ZANUVO-227314 format. One record per residue (C-alpha): residue number from 1; residue in one letter; x, y, z. Coordinates in steps of 0.001 Angstrom, whole numbers. Example, Ala and Ser with C-alpha at 12.3 -4.5 7.8 and 13.67 -1.06 7.14 Angstrom:
+-----+------+---------+---------+---------+
! pos ! code !      xx !      yy !      zz !
+-----+------+---------+---------+---------+
!   1 !    A !   12300 !   -4500 !    7800 !
!   2 !    S !   13670 !   -1060 !    7140 !
+-----+------+---------+---------+---------+
//
This chain:
+-----+------+---------+---------+---------+
! pos ! code !      xx !      yy !      zz !
+-----+------+---------+---------+---------+
!   1 !    Q !   -9954 !  -25005 ! -147576 !
!   2 !    A !  -11734 !  -28159 ! -146623 !
!   3 !    Q !  -11178 !  -30182 ! -143636 !
!   4 !    L !  -12124 !  -33717 ! -142651 !
!   5 !    L !  -13658 !  -34180 ! -139286 !
!   6 !    E !  -13710 !  -37675 ! -137828 !
!   7 !    S !  -15803 !  -39036 ! -134895 !
!   8 !    G !  -16897 !  -42413 ! -133701 !
!   9 !    G !  -14140 !  -43792 ! -132067 !
!  10 !    G !  -13976 !  -45353 ! -128731 !
!  11 !    L !  -13460 !  -48437 ! -126560 !
!  12 !    V !  -15155 !  -51655 ! -127458 !
!  13 !    Q !  -15032 !  -55259 ! -126466 !
!  14 !    P !  -13735 !  -58142 ! -128738 !
!  15 !    G !  -16821 !  -58887 ! -131197 !
!  16 !    G !  -18223 !  -55552 ! -130737 !
!  17 !    S !  -18969 !  -52985 ! -133516 !
!  18 !    L !  -18113 !  -49414 ! -134039 !
!  19 !    T !  -18988 !  -47125 ! -136742 !
!  20 !    L !  -16651 !  -44133 ! -137740 !
!  21 !    S !  -17603 !  -41018 ! -139576 !
!  22 !    C !  -15708 !  -38613 ! -141410 !
!  23 !    T !  -17728 !  -35490 ! -142636 !
!  24 !    V !  -16210 !  -32979 ! -145084 !
!  25 !    S !  -16084 !  -29410 ! -143706 !
!  26 !    G !  -16105 !  -26939 ! -146700 !
!  27 !    S !  -15943 !  -28562 ! -150328 !
!  28 !    I !  -13804 !  -31018 ! -151996 !
!  29 !    Y !  -14119 !  -30634 ! -155666 !
!  30 !    N !  -14052 !  -33822 ! -157733 !
!  31 !    I !  -13149 !  -36310 ! -155440 !
!  32 !    N !  -11529 !  -39063 ! -156882 !
!  33 !    A !  -10457 !  -41361 ! -154120 !
!  34 !    L !  -11697 !  -42235 ! -150405 !
!  35 !    A !  -10382 !  -44410 ! -148025 !
!  36 !    W !   -9592 !  -45246 ! -144234 !
!  37 !    Y !   -6245 !  -45855 ! -143115 !
!  38 !    R !   -5038 !  -46952 ! -139660 !
!  39 !    R !   -1836 !  -46897 ! -137622 !
!  40 !    A !   -1410 !  -49184 ! -134659 !
!  41 !    P !    1071 !  -49000 ! -131913 !
!  42 !    G !    4544 !  -49622 ! -133448 !
!  43 !    N !    3489 !  -50004 ! -136992 !
!  44 !    Q !    3300 !  -48099 ! -140181 !
!  45 !    R !     -23 !  -46505 ! -141497 !
!  46 !    E !   -1843 !  -49180 ! -143564 !
!  47 !    L !   -4553 !  -48861 ! -146003 !
!  48 !    V !   -7701 !  -50434 ! -144611 !
!  49 !    T !  -10218 !  -49876 ! -147213 !
!  50 !    A !  -10895 !  -47802 ! -150236 !
!  51 !    L !  -13792 !  -46500 ! -152081 !
!  52 !    T !  -13873 !  -45253 ! -155692 !
!  53 !    P !  -16382 !  -42706 ! -156726 !
!  54 !    R !  -18025 !  -45329 ! -158824 !
!  55 !    G !  -18660 !  -47328 ! -155594 !
!  56 !    D !  -16225 !  -50116 ! -156054 !
!  57 !    A !  -14582 !  -51051 ! -152604 !
!  58 !    T !  -11575 !  -52753 ! -151770 !
!  59 !    Y !  -10468 !  -54222 ! -148218 !
!  60 !    E !   -7133 !  -55199 ! -146656 !
!  61 !    D !   -7275 !  -58932 ! -146092 !
!  62 !    S !   -7663 !  -58711 ! -142299 !
!  63 !    V !  -10938 !  -56926 ! -142274 !
!  64 !    K !  -12716 !  -58680 ! -145358 !
!  65 !    G !  -16081 !  -59510 ! -144106 !
!  66 !    R !  -16100 !  -57602 ! -140912 !
!  67 !    F !  -15449 !  -53746 ! -142286 !
!  68 !    T !  -17742 !  -51854 ! -144656 !
!  69 !    I !  -16861 !  -48479 ! -146322 !
!  70 !    S !  -19813 !  -46385 ! -147355 !
!  71 !    R !  -20635 !  -42856 ! -148346 !
!  72 !    D !  -23471 !  -40399 ! -148144 !
!  73 !    R !  -23052 !  -37703 ! -150627 !
!  74 !    D !  -25647 !  -35543 ! -149300 !
!  75 !    K !  -24130 !  -35628 ! -145794 !
!  76 !    K !  -20635 !  -35365 ! -147336 !
!  77 !    T !  -19699 !  -38081 ! -144899 !
!  78 !    L !  -17715 !  -41213 ! -145143 !
!  79 !    Y !  -18452 !  -44184 ! -142976 !
!  80 !    L !  -16609 !  -47107 ! -141753 !
!  81 !    Q !  -18685 !  -49847 ! -140335 !
!  82 !    M !  -16494 !  -52206 ! -138341 !
!  83 !    N !  -18029 !  -55611 ! -136978 !
!  84 !    N !  -16769 !  -58531 ! -135041 !
!  85 !    L !  -13831 !  -56155 ! -133747 !
!  86 !    K !  -10430 !  -58110 ! -132677 !
!  87 !    S !   -7706 !  -56792 ! -130719 !
!  88 !    E !   -5503 !  -56432 ! -133568 !
!  89 !    D !   -7872 !  -53549 ! -134883 !
!  90 !    T !   -6546 !  -51165 ! -132017 !
!  91 !    A !   -5239 !  -48367 ! -133663 !
!  92 !    V !   -5660 !  -44904 ! -134761 !
!  93 !    Y !   -8180 !  -44775 ! -137716 !
!  94 !    Y !   -7762 !  -41892 ! -140392 !
!  95 !    C !  -10141 !  -40773 ! -143068 !
!  96 !    Y !   -8505 !  -39585 ! -146457 !
!  97 !    H !  -10103 !  -38049 ! -149412 !
!  98 !    R !   -8397 !  -36941 ! -152667 !
!  99 !    G !   -9831 !  -34222 ! -155012 !
! 100 !    G !   -8849 !  -32288 ! -158142 !
! 101 !    W !   -9155 !  -32161 ! -161915 !
! 102 !    R !   -5903 !  -32665 ! -163062 !
! 103 !    S !   -3253 !  -35174 ! -162150 !
! 104 !    D !    -767 !  -32524 ! -161542 !
! 105 !    Q !   -3342 !  -30679 ! -159328 !
! 106 !    L !   -4866 !  -33407 ! -156833 !
! 107 !    T !   -4965 !  -32425 ! -153334 !
! 108 !    E !   -5116 !  -34836 ! -150365 !
! 109 !    Y !   -6792 !  -34371 ! -147305 !
! 110 !    W !   -6682 !  -36267 ! -143985 !
! 111 !    G !   -8898 !  -36475 ! -140917 !
! 112 !    Q !   -7474 !  -35770 ! -137569 !
! 113 !    G !   -7561 !  -39432 ! -136484 !
! 114 !    T !  -10016 !  -41251 ! -134057 !
! 115 !    Q !   -8823 !  -43920 ! -131498 !
! 116 !    V !  -10304 !  -47336 ! -131623 !
! 117 !    T !   -9455 !  -49626 ! -128831 !
! 118 !    V !  -10468 !  -53102 ! -128767 !
! 119 !    S !  -10044 !  -54804 ! -125319 !
! 120 !    S !  -11881 !  -56938 ! -122739 !
+-----+------+---------+---------+---------+
//
């Protein structure tokens, strides 16, 4: 079965940038949803941004204008470009894919999580 392999997290100063990557190991058939989530200390996991196969992106209000979700189909990789990072962006970030052909046969895939720490 497929796995999502995340990379790109690290320590960055406020105002800095990071790019997270999520590469599919194996195959996910008929991907119908892609997203990035995050979980900050003491908080619930929240949706940061989502991308449809059509290419339409949505963003949580706090990251609009700063984060960009994108996809390289040939590399089977989902990216999260994060600019002008703030301390409140500190969290473990998880990539997410959903695939399947029928509504009763959908499978969800989660990355292992990568730590993003924004601090001076």
